[in-house]
C-alpha positions in Angstrom: 11.3 -40.6 23.4 10.0 -37.0 23.1 12.9 -34.6 21.9 12.2 -30.7 22.0 14.9 -28.8 19.5 15.0 -26.0 17.0 15.8 -26.1 13.6 16.1 -25.0 10.1 14.2 -26.8 7.5 16.7 -27.4 4.8 14.7 -29.6 2.3 11.3 -31.2 1.9 10.3 -34.2 -0.4 6.5 -34.9 -0.6 5.5 -38.4 0.2 2.2 -39.6 -0.8 -0.6 -36.8 -0.8 -0.1 -35.0 2.3 3.4 -36.2 4.0 6.4 -34.6 3.9 10.1 -36.0 4.9 12.0 -33.0 5.9 15.9 -32.6 6.4 16.4 -30.2 9.4 19.5 -28.6 10.4 19.3 -28.3 14.4 21.7 -27.2 17.0 21.8 -30.1 19.3 21.2 -33.0 17.1 22.9 -31.8 13.8 21.3 -32.4 10.5 18.2 -35.1 10.7 15.6 -36.5 8.6 12.1 -36.2 10.0 8.6 -37.2 8.6 5.9 -34.6 8.9 2.8 -36.7 8.5 0.0 -34.6 7.2 1.9 -31.5 7.0 0.8 -30.7 3.2 -3.0 -30.1 4.4 -3.8 -26.7 4.6 -5.7 -27.2 7.8 -2.7 -29.3 9.8 -1.1 -27.6 12.3 2.3 -28.7 10.8 1.9 -27.1 7.4 3.4 -23.6 8.0 6.1 -24.6 10.5 7.5 -27.5 8.2 7.8 -25.5 5.3 11.1 -24.8 3.4 13.6 -22.4 5.1 11.0 -22.2 8.2 13.0 -21.9 11.4 10.8 -23.7 14.1 10.6 -25.2 17.4 10.0 -28.8 17.2 8.8 -31.7 19.2 10.1 -35.0 17.7 9.7 -38.9 18.5 12.6 -41.0 17.4 12.2 -43.8 15.2 14.3 -46.7 14.1 16.2 -44.6 11.3 14.8 -41.1 11.7 12.4 -38.7 13.6 8.6 -37.8 13.4 7.6 -34.5 13.8 4.7 -34.4 16.5 4.4 -30.6 17.0 6.2 -27.5 15.6 5.6 -24.1 15.7 7.5 -21.1 13.8 10.2 -18.9 15.1 11.0 -17.3 11.9 10.0 -17.2 8.3 12.2 -15.8 5.7 9.6 -14.4 3.1 12.0 -12.2 1.3 14.0 -15.4 0.2 11.3 -16.5 -2.4 10.8 -13.2 -3.4 13.7 -13.4 -6.2 14.5 -16.4 -8.2 18.2 -15.5 -7.6 17.7 -15.3 -3.9 15.7 -18.9 -3.7 18.5 -20.5 -5.8 21.2 -19.2 -3.7 19.2 -20.3 -0.4 18.9 -23.9 -1.9 22.7 -23.7 -2.7 23.5 -22.9 1.0 21.0 -25.3 2.1 22.8 -28.1 0.1 26.0 -27.2 1.5 25.1 -27.3 5.0 23.6 -30.9 4.3 27.0 -31.9 2.7 29.0 -30.4 5.7 26.6 -32.5 8.0 27.9 -30.6 11.1 27.6 -32.7 14.5 26.4 -31.1 17.8 30.0 -31.6 19.1 31.9 -28.4 20.2 29.1 -26.6 18.9 29.6 -26.8 15.2 26.0 -27.8 14.4 24.8 -24.5 16.2 27.6 -22.3 14.6 26.3 -23.7 10.9 22.8 -22.9 11.7 23.5 -19.6 13.1 25.6 -18.7 10.0 22.9 -19.9 7.9 20.1 -18.1 9.5 22.2 -14.8 9.2 22.8 -15.5 5.3 18.9 -16.2 4.6 18.1 -12.8 6.5 20.5 -10.9 4.3 19.3 -12.7 1.2 15.8 -11.5 2.1 17.2 -7.9 2.8 19.2 -7.6 -0.4 21.8 -5.8 1.1 24.9 -7.2 -0.6 25.5 -8.5 -4.1 24.5 -12.3 -4.8 28.2 -13.3 -5.4 29.4 -11.7 -2.3 26.9 -13.4 0.2 27.7 -16.8 -1.8 31.3 -16.5 -1.0 30.9 -15.2 2.5 28.6 -18.3 3.2 30.9 -20.8 1.2 34.2 -20.0 3.0 32.6 -19.5 6.4 30.6 -22.6 6.1 34.0 -24.6 5.6 36.0 -22.8 8.1 33.6 -24.1 10.7 33.8 -27.6 9.3 37.4 -27.6 9.8 38.7 -26.5 6.0 41.2 -23.6 6.1 43.6 -22.7 3.6 47.0 -21.0 4.7 46.3 -17.3 3.7 49.1 -16.0 6.2 52.0 -15.6 3.6 53.2 -16.8 0.3 54.3 -20.4 0.9 57.4 -20.1 -1.2 58.8 -16.9 -0.1 56.6 -15.8 3.0 55.2 -12.5 1.0 52.3 -11.1 2.8 50.8 -8.5 0.5 51.4 -6.5 -2.4 50.3 -7.8 -6.2 48.3 -10.8 -7.2 48.5 -14.0 -5.5 47.6 -17.6 -6.3 45.4 -20.2 -4.0 45.6 -23.7 -4.9 42.0 -24.6 -4.1 43.0 -28.3 -3.5 45.9 -27.8 -1.4 44.8 -24.6 0.1 48.5 -23.0 -0.2 49.0 -19.3 -1.1 51.7 -18.4 -3.5 52.9 -14.7 -4.6 52.7 -14.0 -8.2 56.3 -14.7 -8.9 56.2 -18.1 -6.8 53.2 -19.2 -8.8 54.8 -18.5 -12.2 57.9 -20.4 -11.1 55.3 -23.4 -10.4 53.3 -22.5 -13.7 50.1 -21.3 -11.9 48.4 -18.2 -12.8 47.5 -15.7 -10.0 43.5 -15.8 -9.2 43.3 -13.0 -6.5 43.9 -9.6 -6.7 44.8 -7.7 -3.6 41.1 -6.8 -3.0 40.1 -10.3 -3.1 42.6 -11.7 -1.0 41.7 -8.7 1.7 38.4 -10.1 1.6 39.2 -14.0 1.9 41.1 -13.3 4.9 38.6 -11.2 6.4 35.8 -14.2 5.8 38.3 -16.6 7.4 39.9 -14.7 10.2 36.9 -12.5 11.4 35.8 -14.1 14.7 32.3 -12.7 14.9 29.6 -14.1 12.5 27.9 -10.5 12.3 31.1 -8.8 11.4 32.0 -10.9 8.5 29.5 -9.4 6.1 31.3 -5.9 7.1 33.4 -5.2 4.2 33.6 -3.5 0.7 34.6 -5.0 -2.8 35.0 -3.8 -6.1 33.3 -5.7 -9.0 36.7 -6.7 -10.2 38.0 -8.2 -6.9 34.6 -9.8 -6.4 34.7 -11.6 -9.5 38.1 -13.2 -8.1 36.6 -13.9 -4.9 33.6 -15.4 -6.3 35.3 -17.8 -8.3 38.2 -19.1 -6.1 35.7 -19.6 -2.9 33.6 -21.6 -5.4 36.5 -23.9 -6.6 37.6 -24.2 -3.1 34.2 -25.3 -1.7 34.0 -27.6 -4.6 37.3 -29.0 -4.3 36.7 -29.8 -0.7 33.3 -31.5 -0.8 35.1 -33.5 -3.8 31.9 -33.3 -5.9 29.5 -30.9 -7.7 26.1 -29.7 -6.1 23.0 -29.7 -8.3 21.7 -26.4 -6.6 25.1 -24.8 -7.8 24.3 -25.6 -11.6 20.8 -23.9 -11.5 22.5 -20.9 -9.4 24.7 -20.4 -12.0 22.1 -20.3 -14.9 20.1 -17.3 -12.7 23.5 -15.1 -11.7 25.0 -15.0 -15.3 
């Protein structure tokens, strides 16, 4: 059966001398595995369109356990991603999160995750925002699209909405003001700027508008730390690409 779809190559694994196994995020099939035979040969028509972080149109045939790439044509290449070690490391981390979340075509989840990741890869190449800000935006936005939403409306203890520092429980997803956090023996981990940014990321409807906020370096430290903790708590394990990313962002 022949299938036509678009997709972003999240990972590629060399097999033999000239073949690749691709992990592709598609809007209508979700995350799939596909063999691209001969794609490592320079003269192969698949060579360019099946590269890492290529967004391409694919013609696929289905096998017993995965797909085979019969043809591919490039729609977008994010050249700027590989221009820096930081950009490449961040893109790889985002790709691993997308694979872990394994979005399904149901209710447009895979399409939404794909569009978010494409926007982030473009902005990595443009280098308009600090790396840690893009990292936090992608982490929280991807989790929200997958159904992981903390309760940021108010303090779960007293109902306080703003003012002073707050504590977000990365496991339970509950928000506590500084006073309620102290009573429960927690140390606040979000200042006012970080909490505002987190609400903006989770509550903004349109993806393109989610990037449009400014944040101080101090607040960004809080946002970056808590978003990472919340991501790891919900994925329930560490990520190999995160370990490397931390070495290049420090």
